[in-house]
N, C-alpha and C positions, 0 to 999 in steps of 0.2 A: 263628359269633357275632360275629367281628371285622368282617366285611364286612356293613355294614348299608346299607340304602337311605336312612336318615335323613341329612339334610344336616348338615354340621358348621358350627356358627355361625362367621361371620367376625368379625374384630376390628371392634368398633364396633356389632355387633348388640346388641340390648338384653339385659341381664343376666337378665331373667325367662325368656327362651327357653333360655339356657344352664343355669340352675338346674333348670328343668322337665325338660330332657334328662338331666341328671345324676341326677335323682330317678327317672327311668324305667329306669335301668340296674339290672340285678340285681347282687348281690354277686359272683357268679361272673364276670360281664362286667367288673366293675370290677377284679377280680384279674387277668384276662387283659390288660386295658388297662395296668395298672400294670407287669406283666411285659414287655409290648411296649415300653412307655415306657423301662424300664430297659435293655432290649436295644438300642433305637435310640440311647440316650445312650451306651452302651458302644461301639457301632459308630462313633459320631461321635468319641469319645475315641481309639479305635484309628486311625481315618482321620487324625485330627489328628497323632498320633504318627508315622504313616507319612509324612505330608506333611512334617513337620519334618525327619525323617531324609533324605528325598529332597532337600529344600532345602539341607541341610548337605552332602550328597554333591555336589550341583550346584555349590555355592560352592567346594568342594575341587577339582573338575575345572577350573573357571574359573581358580582360583588357579594350578594347575599349567600351564595353557595361557597364563597371563599376561594373561588378559582381566580388565580392571578396569571399574569402573562407567562411567567416561568413555568408554571404547571401546564399551561396550554402548549407551550413550546415542547416540553417533555412528552406530552401526550401525542402531539403531532409527529415528533421524531419517532416515537415508539410505533405509532400506526404506520408511518412511512416505511420504517424498517421491516415491519411485519408484511407490508404490501410487497416490498422488494424481495424478501426471502421466500415469499409464496409464488413468485413468478417462475415460469418454466426455465427461462434463461438463467436465473440465479441458481436454480437446482442443478441444471446441466453444468454450469461453470463450477459449482461447488464439488460435484462428483468428479469432474475432470481434474480439478486441482488436488482432490484427495487421492485420485489414482496416480497423478504425477508425483505427489509426495511419497506414496508407497513405493513407486518405482525408483525414485531418487534414494530413498532409504535402503532399498535392496541393493542399488548400485554402490552406495557408500559401504555397505556391509561387505559386498563382494570385493571391493577395492581393498578394504581392510584385510580381508582374508588373503588376497593376493600378496599384499605387502608383507604380512606375517609369514607366508610361505616363502617369499623371496628372502627374508631375513634368515629363516631356517636353512634355506639352500646355501646362503652365503656362509652361515656358521658351520655348515657341514662340508664346505668346499675345502679342497687341499690347501689353497692359499691361506685361508683363514686358520686352518689347523696349524700350518707352519708358523704363522704369525703368533698364534697362541702359545706354541712351544717355545718360540724365542722369548716371549714375555715371561714364561715360566722359568726359562734358563736364566734370564736376567734377574728375575726375582730371587732365585736360589743363590746366585752369585752375590747379590746385595745382602742376602741374609734374611730373607722373609721368614717370619715365624709361623705362617699358616702352611698347612700341607698343600701339596700340588693338587690341581683339579678343582680349585675353588671357582666361584662365580667369576665370569669374565670381567664384570664391573669391579669386583673386589681386586682382581689381579691387576687391572689397570690402575686403580687407586693406590694399591700397594706399590706398584712399580713407580708411580709418580712420587710417592712419599719417599721411597728408597732413593730415587734419583736426587731429590732435594737433600736428603740426609747425606748422600755421598758428596754432593757439592759442598755442603757445609763442612764436612770432615776434611775435604781437600783444602779448603780455605784455612781451616784451623792449622793443618800441618804446615802450610806455606808460611803462616804467621810465626809459628814456633821455630822454624828453621832459619 
């Protein structure tokens, strides 16, 4: 009598179907179901008590071993991380990112080489050479003490210093006249 082929209504099915099913049960079937319900509730209660006792025993063992919540958390995180890193998806992703990093590094290296070459091309261009000559001429007119052909940065610094010196000299002459 307990195992019937009738379907048990799911939560959300309409109440009319549930009521009609309850009406079709005989009083004997209802008594059997009530007894089974009480038995299942009692088993659940017993299992809950057993579980609580086991959890208490577990806590006592951990206390004796000196295992605390923080250590457990660390162990769980470590184990979880090991589980993640051992997955195929993680290994594939790691390999892909490594390859992407290598490609990016190579790209940056080649960009650096291209920029260096462009600077060399600019420095060797006729326009730059002409500018460099003009700076050298300006420097010699101002009275630079270094021989021609110095480092371009030195030439620019020297020209800037000479220009500042020339401005100060002109101001001094104006004040004396």
